[in-house]
C-alpha positions in Angstrom: -3.6 -27.5 -252.7 -5.1 -24.0 -252.5 -6.4 -24.4 -256.1 -8.8 -27.0 -254.8 -12.3 -25.5 -254.5 -12.7 -27.2 -251.1 -10.2 -24.7 -249.8 -11.6 -21.7 -251.5 -12.6 -19.9 -248.3 -9.9 -17.3 -247.4 -10.4 -17.9 -243.7 -9.8 -21.7 -244.2 -6.7 -21.0 -246.3 -5.3 -18.8 -243.5 -5.9 -21.5 -240.9 -4.1 -24.1 -243.2 -1.2 -21.7 -243.8 -0.8 -21.0 -240.0 -0.8 -24.8 -239.4 1.9 -25.6 -242.0 4.2 -22.6 -241.5 6.2 -24.4 -238.8 7.0 -27.3 -241.2 10.3 -27.4 -243.2 10.2 -25.9 -246.7 10.2 -29.2 -248.4 7.2 -30.5 -246.5 5.3 -27.3 -247.2 6.1 -27.7 -250.9 4.7 -31.2 -250.8 1.5 -30.1 -249.2 1.0 -26.9 -251.3 2.6 -27.9 -254.6 2.6 -31.7 -254.6 6.4 -31.9 -254.9 8.2 -35.1 -253.9 9.3 -35.2 -250.3 11.7 -37.8 -249.0 11.9 -37.9 -245.2 10.9 -40.1 -242.3 7.2 -39.5 -242.9 7.3 -40.3 -246.6 5.3 -43.3 -247.9 8.1 -44.4 -250.3 11.4 -43.1 -251.5 11.4 -42.1 -255.2 14.7 -41.5 -257.0 14.3 -40.3 -260.6 17.8 -41.6 -261.6 17.1 -45.1 -260.1 13.4 -45.6 -260.8 13.0 -44.2 -264.3 15.0 -46.3 -266.6 14.9 -47.6 -270.1 15.5 -51.4 -269.7 17.9 -53.3 -272.0 16.3 -53.7 -275.4 13.5 -51.3 -274.7 11.1 -50.8 -277.6 8.0 -48.8 -278.1 6.5 -52.1 -279.3 6.6 -53.4 -275.7 3.4 -53.5 -273.8 2.8 -50.3 -271.8 0.5 -49.2 -269.0 -0.2 -45.5 -268.4 -1.3 -44.2 -265.0 -2.5 -40.7 -264.3 -3.6 -38.8 -261.2 -5.5 -35.8 -262.5 -6.5 -32.7 -260.5 -9.1 -30.1 -261.4 -6.4 -27.4 -261.0 -4.8 -28.6 -264.3 -1.9 -30.4 -262.7 -1.7 -34.2 -263.3 0.8 -36.8 -262.3 1.7 -39.1 -265.2 3.7 -42.3 -265.3 4.4 -44.7 -268.2 5.4 -48.3 -267.5 6.8 -50.9 -269.9 7.5 -54.6 -269.8 9.1 -57.0 -272.3 6.0 -59.1 -272.3 2.4 -58.8 -271.1 3.0 -61.5 -268.4 6.3 -60.3 -267.2 6.9 -59.8 -263.5 9.1 -56.8 -263.9 7.8 -53.5 -265.2 10.0 -50.4 -265.8 9.0 -46.8 -265.3 10.1 -45.3 -268.6 8.5 -41.9 -268.0 7.2 -39.9 -265.0 6.3 -36.3 -264.8 3.8 -33.7 -263.7 1.7 -32.1 -266.5 1.2 -28.6 -265.2 -0.9 -25.6 -266.3 -3.3 -27.5 -268.7 -7.0 -26.9 -268.8 -8.7 -29.9 -267.3 -10.5 -30.6 -270.6 -7.0 -30.8 -272.3 -5.5 -33.4 -270.0 -6.9 -36.4 -271.9 -5.5 -35.0 -275.2 -2.1 -34.4 -273.6 -1.8 -38.0 -272.4 -2.9 -39.3 -275.8 -0.2 -37.2 -277.5 2.4 -38.6 -275.1 1.5 -42.2 -275.8 1.0 -41.9 -279.5 2.5 -44.9 -281.3 2.9 -47.0 -278.2 1.3 -50.4 -277.5 -0.8 -49.5 -274.4 -2.6 -52.3 -272.6 -4.3 -50.2 -269.9 -4.9 -46.7 -269.0 -5.4 -46.2 -265.3 -6.7 -43.1 -263.5 -7.5 -42.1 -260.0 -11.3 -42.6 -259.5 -11.5 -39.6 -257.2 -11.7 -37.2 -260.2 -15.0 -38.2 -261.9 -14.8 -35.3 -264.3 -11.7 -36.9 -265.9 -13.5 -40.2 -266.5 -16.4 -38.3 -268.0 -14.1 -36.3 -270.3 -12.2 -39.5 -271.4 -15.5 -41.4 -272.0 -16.8 -38.5 -274.1 -13.7 -38.7 -276.2 -14.0 -42.6 -276.4 -10.7 -43.0 -274.5 -11.1 -45.9 -272.0 -9.6 -45.6 -268.5 -9.7 -48.1 -265.7 -10.3 -46.9 -262.1 -8.6 -48.2 -259.0 -11.2 -50.4 -257.2 -11.6 -50.0 -253.4 -8.7 -47.5 -253.2 -9.5 -46.2 -249.8 -9.9 -49.7 -248.1 -6.8 -51.0 -249.9 -4.4 -48.1 -249.2 -1.9 -50.0 -247.2 -1.9 -52.9 -249.7 -1.3 -50.4 -252.6 1.5 -48.7 -250.7 3.1 -52.0 -249.9 2.9 -53.1 -253.6 4.4 -49.8 -254.8 7.3 -50.1 -252.3 7.9 -53.6 -253.4 7.9 -52.6 -257.1 10.3 -49.7 -256.4 12.7 -51.8 -254.5 
């Protein structure tokens, strides 16, 4: 969180730290480092062992969708989804991780390396980070944004919870 230029002011950083010092360690790690937090205030429960699985008969030839949530700090959330057919109602999360410590200009290349050889139908990215779209466009790598993300937040969370269940 503190890598975000919005919080670059030392006085503002001190205020934030004072505010969150009373929180449990795992909640502070979520706010400051983006770590997963499972508790009564979490949006959804994510269990790596349960939610990242290679389905029976999985093949790199299956249709895939890549989603990324880049940050200017060089940390990016990355998920890879696969389905036995483009019209299937069940998608499997076959990879999920944080890509940490990369220069922002390298993030597009890192994702391209991860998905090399896969049949990727769509690449989806958080529209909040316009620089990522510009970099991808410059490299001729098409990404789709999430339309009306702010006004559809509850709908998106409900859809994610349904998919994870």
